[in-house]
A tleap script that builds the chain and sets N, CA, C and O, in Angstrom:
source leaprc.protein.ff14SB
mol = sequence {
  NMET ASP ALA PRO GLN VAL ALA LYS ASP THR
  MET ILE GLY GLU LEU LEU GLN ILE ASN ALA
  ASN ILE ALA PRO ILE LEU PHE GLY ILE GLY
  MET HIE CYS LEU GLY CYS PRO ALA SER GLN
  MET GLU THR ILE GLU GLU ALA ALA MET VAL
  HIE GLY ILE ASN PRO GLU ASP LEU VAL THR
  GLU ILE ASN LYS PHE LEU ALA LYS GLU ASN
  ALA GLU ALA ALA ALA GLN CALA
}
set mol.1.N position { 146.481 52.512 -250.488 }
set mol.1.CA position { 145.193 53.138 -250.205 }
set mol.1.C position { 144.852 52.933 -248.735 }
set mol.1.O position { 144.967 51.824 -248.214 }
set mol.2.N position { 144.436 53.995 -248.075 }
set mol.2.CA position { 144.078 53.899 -246.661 }
set mol.2.C position { 142.725 53.239 -246.494 }
set mol.2.O position { 141.845 53.353 -247.346 }
set mol.3.N position { 142.581 52.546 -245.372 }
set mol.3.CA position { 141.299 51.918 -245.057 }
set mol.3.C position { 140.290 53.010 -244.738 }
set mol.3.O position { 140.639 54.020 -244.127 }
set mol.4.N position { 139.043 52.814 -245.147 }
set mol.4.CA position { 138.025 53.786 -244.762 }
set mol.4.C position { 137.895 53.800 -243.243 }
set mol.4.O position { 138.045 52.766 -242.591 }
set mol.5.N position { 137.622 54.946 -242.696 }
set mol.5.CA position { 137.408 55.075 -241.262 }
set mol.5.C position { 135.952 55.467 -241.037 }
set mol.5.O position { 135.353 56.185 -241.838 }
set mol.6.N position { 135.402 54.986 -239.940 }
set mol.6.CA position { 134.037 55.339 -239.593 }
set mol.6.C position { 134.051 56.093 -238.275 }
set mol.6.O position { 135.040 56.074 -237.542 }
set mol.7.N position { 132.942 56.755 -237.984 }
set mol.7.CA position { 132.779 57.512 -236.747 }
set mol.7.C position { 131.443 57.139 -236.122 }
set mol.7.O position { 130.654 56.406 -236.718 }
set mol.8.N position { 131.196 57.639 -234.937 }
set mol.8.CA position { 129.946 57.314 -234.234 }
set mol.8.C position { 128.720 57.728 -235.024 }
set mol.8.O position { 127.656 57.126 -234.875 }
set mol.9.N position { 128.854 58.758 -235.873 }
set mol.9.CA position { 127.686 59.234 -236.617 }
set mol.9.C position { 127.532 58.582 -237.988 }
set mol.9.O position { 126.664 58.977 -238.765 }
set mol.10.N position { 128.371 57.581 -238.294 }
set mol.10.CA position { 128.225 56.823 -239.542 }
set mol.10.C position { 126.953 55.981 -239.447 }
set mol.10.O position { 126.732 55.292 -238.451 }
set mol.11.N position { 126.131 56.040 -240.472 }
set mol.11.CA position { 124.887 55.259 -240.504 }
set mol.11.C position { 125.200 53.785 -240.750 }
set mol.11.O position { 126.149 53.452 -241.459 }
set mol.12.N position { 124.395 52.912 -240.159 }
set mol.12.CA position { 124.588 51.470 -240.334 }
set mol.12.C position { 124.490 51.098 -241.809 }
set mol.12.O position { 125.276 50.283 -242.291 }
set mol.13.N position { 123.553 51.675 -242.522 }
set mol.13.CA position { 123.428 51.397 -243.958 }
set mol.13.C position { 124.685 51.759 -244.717 }
set mol.13.O position { 125.129 51.007 -245.584 }
set mol.14.N position { 125.263 52.910 -244.397 }
set mol.14.CA position { 126.508 53.349 -245.028 }
set mol.14.C position { 127.661 52.416 -244.643 }
set mol.14.O position { 128.505 52.075 -245.472 }
set mol.15.N position { 127.678 52.018 -243.388 }
set mol.15.CA position { 128.720 51.116 -242.886 }
set mol.15.C position { 128.735 49.809 -243.665 }
set mol.15.O position { 129.799 49.321 -244.046 }
set mol.16.N position { 127.564 49.245 -243.899 }
set mol.16.CA position { 127.479 47.982 -244.628 }
set mol.16.C position { 127.842 48.151 -246.099 }
set mol.16.O position { 128.275 47.195 -246.741 }
set mol.17.N position { 127.668 49.364 -246.642 }
set mol.17.CA position { 128.108 49.621 -248.015 }
set mol.17.C position { 129.626 49.731 -248.081 }
set mol.17.O position { 130.237 49.345 -249.077 }
set mol.18.N position { 130.237 50.259 -247.019 }
set mol.18.CA position { 131.701 50.356 -246.970 }
set mol.18.C position { 132.302 48.961 -247.004 }
set mol.18.O position { 133.247 48.697 -247.746 }
set mol.19.N position { 131.736 48.060 -246.183 }
set mol.19.CA position { 132.241 46.686 -246.138 }
set mol.19.C position { 131.175 45.796 -245.505 }
set mol.19.O position { 130.942 45.855 -244.298 }
set mol.20.N position { 130.539 44.984 -246.318 }
set mol.20.CA position { 129.477 44.099 -245.830 }
set mol.20.C position { 129.999 43.061 -244.837 }
set mol.20.O position { 129.217 42.487 -244.080 }
set mol.21.N position { 131.313 42.814 -244.833 }
set mol.21.CA position { 131.888 41.849 -243.898 }
set mol.21.C position { 131.863 42.331 -242.454 }
set mol.21.O position { 132.265 41.598 -241.550 }
set mol.22.N position { 131.398 43.546 -242.230 }
set mol.22.CA position { 131.252 44.084 -240.871 }
set mol.22.C position { 130.033 43.474 -240.190 }
set mol.22.O position { 129.915 43.530 -238.966 }
set mol.23.N position { 129.133 42.899 -240.963 }
set mol.23.CA position { 127.895 42.339 -240.402 }
set mol.23.C position { 128.136 41.415 -239.204 }
set mol.23.O position { 127.408 41.539 -238.219 }
set mol.24.N position { 129.107 40.499 -239.225 }
set mol.24.CA position { 129.305 39.642 -238.049 }
set mol.24.C position { 129.639 40.412 -236.767 }
set mol.24.O position { 129.272 39.983 -235.673 }
set mol.25.N position { 130.329 41.537 -236.899 }
set mol.25.CA position { 130.599 42.366 -235.714 }
set mol.25.C position { 129.285 42.883 -235.147 }
set mol.25.O position { 129.073 42.864 -233.934 }
set mol.26.N position { 128.409 43.341 -236.025 }
set mol.26.CA position { 127.117 43.869 -235.572 }
set mol.26.C position { 126.229 42.763 -235.019 }
set mol.26.O position { 125.541 42.958 -234.018 }
set mol.27.N position { 126.243 41.591 -235.675 }
set mol.27.CA position { 125.493 40.457 -235.139 }
set mol.27.C position { 126.001 40.107 -233.742 }
set mol.27.O position { 125.224 39.732 -232.865 }
set mol.28.N position { 127.315 40.232 -233.546 }
set mol.28.CA position { 127.931 39.895 -232.272 }
set mol.28.C position { 127.475 40.762 -231.115 }
set mol.28.O position { 127.539 40.335 -229.962 }
set mol.29.N position { 127.011 41.981 -231.403 }
set mol.29.CA position { 126.498 42.838 -230.333 }
set mol.29.C position { 124.979 42.701 -230.190 }
set mol.29.O position { 124.352 43.424 -229.415 }
set mol.30.N position { 124.402 41.768 -230.943 }
set mol.30.CA position { 122.967 41.525 -230.840 }
set mol.30.C position { 122.132 42.269 -231.852 }
set mol.30.O position { 120.906 42.297 -231.739 }
set mol.31.N position { 122.767 42.874 -232.843 }
set mol.31.CA position { 122.034 43.613 -233.865 }
set mol.31.C position { 121.690 42.659 -235.004 }
set mol.31.O position { 122.399 42.577 -236.007 }
set mol.32.N position { 120.580 41.938 -234.821 }
set mol.32.CA position { 120.204 40.887 -235.770 }
set mol.32.C position { 119.240 41.365 -236.849 }
set mol.32.O position { 118.831 40.579 -237.703 }
set mol.33.N position { 118.877 42.630 -236.819 }
set mol.33.CA position { 117.885 43.127 -237.793 }
set mol.33.C position { 118.537 44.062 -238.805 }
set mol.33.O position { 117.992 45.120 -239.116 }
set mol.34.N position { 119.696 43.676 -239.315 }
set mol.34.CA position { 120.430 44.557 -240.235 }
set mol.34.C position { 119.662 44.855 -241.514 }
set mol.34.O position { 119.900 45.881 -242.151 }
set mol.35.N position { 118.759 43.988 -241.892 }
set mol.35.CA position { 118.005 44.201 -243.121 }
set mol.35.C position { 116.795 45.094 -242.964 }
set mol.35.O position { 116.221 45.532 -243.961 }
set mol.36.N position { 116.392 45.376 -241.728 }
set mol.36.CA position { 115.190 46.191 -241.569 }
set mol.36.C position { 115.518 47.667 -241.813 }
set mol.36.O position { 116.594 48.139 -241.446 }
set mol.37.N position { 114.592 48.381 -242.429 }
set mol.37.CA position { 114.857 49.778 -242.808 }
set mol.37.C position { 115.252 50.668 -241.629 }
set mol.37.O position { 116.092 51.552 -241.792 }
set mol.38.N position { 114.683 50.462 -240.476 }
set mol.38.CA position { 115.002 51.319 -239.326 }
set mol.38.C position { 116.470 51.202 -238.944 }
set mol.38.O position { 117.103 52.205 -238.614 }
set mol.39.N position { 117.017 50.000 -238.984 }
set mol.39.CA position { 118.419 49.830 -238.592 }
set mol.39.C position { 119.360 50.498 -239.588 }
set mol.39.O position { 120.444 50.941 -239.209 }
set mol.40.N position { 118.967 50.575 -240.832 }
set mol.40.CA position { 119.811 51.190 -241.850 }
set mol.40.C position { 120.000 52.688 -241.599 }
set mol.40.O position { 121.000 53.271 -242.018 }
set mol.41.N position { 119.038 53.304 -240.916 }
set mol.41.CA position { 119.085 54.740 -240.664 }
set mol.41.C position { 119.602 55.079 -239.266 }
set mol.41.O position { 119.626 56.247 -238.877 }
set mol.42.N position { 120.014 54.061 -238.514 }
set mol.42.CA position { 120.617 54.295 -237.209 }
set mol.42.C position { 122.092 54.611 -237.383 }
set mol.42.O position { 122.733 54.134 -238.319 }
set mol.43.N position { 122.623 55.416 -236.479 }
set mol.43.CA position { 124.064 55.635 -236.481 }
set mol.43.C position { 124.716 54.508 -235.685 }
set mol.43.O position { 124.041 53.778 -234.959 }
set mol.44.N position { 126.032 54.374 -235.829 }
set mol.44.CA position { 126.761 53.386 -235.035 }
set mol.44.C position { 126.527 53.670 -233.550 }
set mol.44.O position { 126.334 52.747 -232.759 }
set mol.45.N position { 126.546 54.943 -233.180 }
set mol.45.CA position { 126.351 55.313 -231.777 }
set mol.45.C position { 124.983 54.874 -231.270 }
set mol.45.O position { 124.878 54.305 -230.183 }
set mol.46.N position { 123.931 55.133 -232.052 }
set mol.46.CA position { 122.579 54.747 -231.642 }
set mol.46.C position { 122.466 53.229 -231.517 }
set mol.46.O position { 121.896 52.722 -230.551 }
set mol.47.N position { 123.004 52.516 -232.486 }
set mol.47.CA position { 122.946 51.053 -232.453 }
set mol.47.C position { 123.688 50.507 -231.240 }
set mol.47.O position { 123.204 49.597 -230.567 }
set mol.48.N position { 124.851 51.059 -230.966 }
set mol.48.CA position { 125.637 50.606 -229.820 }
set mol.48.C position { 124.881 50.843 -228.523 }
set mol.48.O position { 124.821 49.961 -227.666 }
set mol.49.N position { 124.311 52.018 -228.376 }
set mol.49.CA position { 123.622 52.356 -227.136 }
set mol.49.C position { 122.390 51.477 -226.912 }
set mol.49.O position { 122.117 51.059 -225.787 }
set mol.50.N position { 121.653 51.202 -227.981 }
set mol.50.CA position { 120.474 50.343 -227.882 }
set mol.50.C position { 120.862 48.948 -227.403 }
set mol.50.O position { 120.098 48.286 -226.700 }
set mol.51.N position { 122.062 48.511 -227.792 }
set mol.51.CA position { 122.514 47.163 -227.464 }
set mol.51.C position { 123.488 47.124 -226.291 }
set mol.51.O position { 124.149 46.113 -226.054 }
set mol.52.N position { 123.570 48.242 -225.556 }
set mol.52.CA position { 124.377 48.265 -224.343 }
set mol.52.C position { 125.872 48.204 -224.557 }
set mol.52.O position { 126.607 47.711 -223.702 }
set mol.53.N position { 126.329 48.705 -225.700 }
set mol.53.CA position { 127.753 48.680 -226.046 }
set mol.53.C position { 128.274 50.112 -226.030 }
set mol.53.O position { 127.557 51.037 -226.412 }
set mol.54.N position { 129.512 50.301 -225.593 }
set mol.54.CA position { 130.139 51.615 -225.639 }
set mol.54.C position { 130.381 51.988 -227.104 }
set mol.54.O position { 131.078 51.262 -227.813 }
set mol.55.N position { 129.816 53.108 -227.568 }
set mol.55.CA position { 129.977 53.479 -228.987 }
set mol.55.C position { 131.431 53.644 -229.415 }
set mol.55.O position { 131.801 53.257 -230.523 }
set mol.56.N position { 132.259 54.220 -228.539 }
set mol.56.CA position { 133.672 54.411 -228.879 }
set mol.56.C position { 134.369 53.064 -229.092 }
set mol.56.O position { 135.177 52.913 -230.008 }
set mol.57.N position { 134.048 52.088 -228.238 }
set mol.57.CA position { 134.640 50.757 -228.372 }
set mol.57.C position { 134.225 50.110 -229.686 }
set mol.57.O position { 135.039 49.475 -230.356 }
set mol.58.N position { 132.954 50.272 -230.055 }
set mol.58.CA position { 132.467 49.680 -231.303 }
set mol.58.C position { 133.130 50.331 -232.508 }
set mol.58.O position { 133.541 49.638 -233.439 }
set mol.59.N position { 133.239 51.657 -232.499 }
set mol.59.CA position { 133.905 52.365 -233.600 }
set mol.59.C position { 135.359 51.903 -233.721 }
set mol.59.O position { 135.853 51.672 -234.825 }
set mol.60.N position { 136.032 51.773 -232.589 }
set mol.60.CA position { 137.428 51.311 -232.597 }
set mol.60.C position { 137.523 49.911 -233.189 }
set mol.60.O position { 138.392 49.644 -234.018 }
set mol.61.N position { 136.631 49.018 -232.767 }
set mol.61.CA position { 136.645 47.644 -233.284 }
set mol.61.C position { 136.394 47.619 -234.794 }
set mol.61.O position { 137.069 46.894 -235.524 }
set mol.62.N position { 135.439 48.398 -235.253 }
set mol.62.CA position { 135.122 48.438 -236.684 }
set mol.62.C position { 136.303 49.005 -237.477 }
set mol.62.O position { 136.659 48.470 -238.527 }
set mol.63.N position { 136.905 50.077 -236.983 }
set mol.63.CA position { 138.043 50.673 -237.703 }
set mol.63.C position { 139.251 49.739 -237.730 }
set mol.63.O position { 139.978 49.706 -238.723 }
set mol.64.N position { 139.476 48.980 -236.657 }
set mol.64.CA position { 140.556 47.983 -236.665 }
set mol.64.C position { 140.271 46.912 -237.711 }
set mol.64.O position { 141.171 46.492 -238.440 }
set mol.65.N position { 139.013 46.470 -237.781 }
set mol.65.CA position { 138.607 45.470 -238.765 }
set mol.65.C position { 138.844 45.991 -240.185 }
set mol.65.O position { 139.390 45.282 -241.029 }
set mol.66.N position { 138.429 47.238 -240.440 }
set mol.66.CA position { 138.598 47.815 -241.778 }
set mol.66.C position { 140.074 47.938 -242.140 }
set mol.66.O position { 140.454 47.677 -243.281 }
set mol.67.N position { 140.906 48.332 -241.182 }
set mol.67.CA position { 142.339 48.452 -241.444 }
set mol.67.C position { 142.945 47.090 -241.768 }
set mol.67.O position { 143.774 46.975 -242.670 }
set mol.68.N position { 142.532 46.055 -241.030 }
set mol.68.CA position { 143.037 44.702 -241.276 }
set mol.68.C position { 142.613 44.210 -242.657 }
set mol.68.O position { 143.422 43.658 -243.403 }
set mol.69.N position { 141.343 44.412 -242.988 }
set mol.69.CA position { 140.841 43.997 -244.306 }
set mol.69.C position { 141.609 44.715 -245.419 }
set mol.69.O position { 141.958 44.104 -246.429 }
set mol.70.N position { 141.870 46.012 -245.233 }
set mol.70.CA position { 142.583 46.781 -246.233 }
set mol.70.C position { 144.020 46.285 -246.388 }
set mol.70.O position { 144.534 46.185 -247.502 }
set mol.71.N position { 144.658 45.978 -245.268 }
set mol.71.CA position { 146.044 45.467 -245.310 }
set mol.71.C position { 146.106 44.110 -246.015 }
set mol.71.O position { 147.024 43.846 -246.791 }
set mol.72.N position { 145.123 43.256 -245.739 }
set mol.72.CA position { 145.097 41.947 -246.394 }
set mol.72.C position { 144.870 42.088 -247.896 }
set mol.72.O position { 145.486 41.382 -248.694 }
set mol.73.N position { 143.985 43.000 -248.273 }
set mol.73.CA position { 143.720 43.210 -249.700 }
set mol.73.C position { 144.957 43.770 -250.399 }
set mol.73.O position { 145.262 43.390 -251.530 }
set mol.74.N position { 145.669 44.677 -249.721 }
set mol.74.CA position { 146.878 45.256 -250.305 }
set mol.74.C position { 147.977 44.199 -250.454 }
set mol.74.O position { 148.740 44.228 -251.419 }
set mol.75.N position { 148.058 43.271 -249.504 }
set mol.75.CA position { 149.075 42.225 -249.568 }
set mol.75.C position { 148.816 41.270 -250.721 }
set mol.75.O position { 149.747 40.686 -251.275 }
set mol.76.N position { 147.537 41.110 -251.082 }
set mol.76.CA position { 147.194 40.193 -252.172 }
set mol.76.C position { 147.337 40.854 -253.537 }
set mol.76.O position { 147.382 40.172 -254.561 }
set mol.77.N position { 147.408 42.158 -253.550 }
set mol.77.CA position { 147.458 42.901 -254.833 }
set mol.77.C position { 148.835 42.822 -255.460 }
set mol.77.O position { 149.058 43.384 -256.532 }
savepdb mol mol.pdb
quit
């Protein structure tokens, strides 16, 4: 099974439903309000820009994380 991929227009709420373990990546860019309703409706691009991060770099980092998690899960299966 392929790892889910995200894009700049993926909503933060949707992202956390894909894999809640992404939260530390978001905390790492200073996004500490993941539970507030406004952040759930932000896109990855909007969140990155608010926190001074290149959206493409953040999407790449998240997709690498998802691929690694998927590979580890497949190895354990």
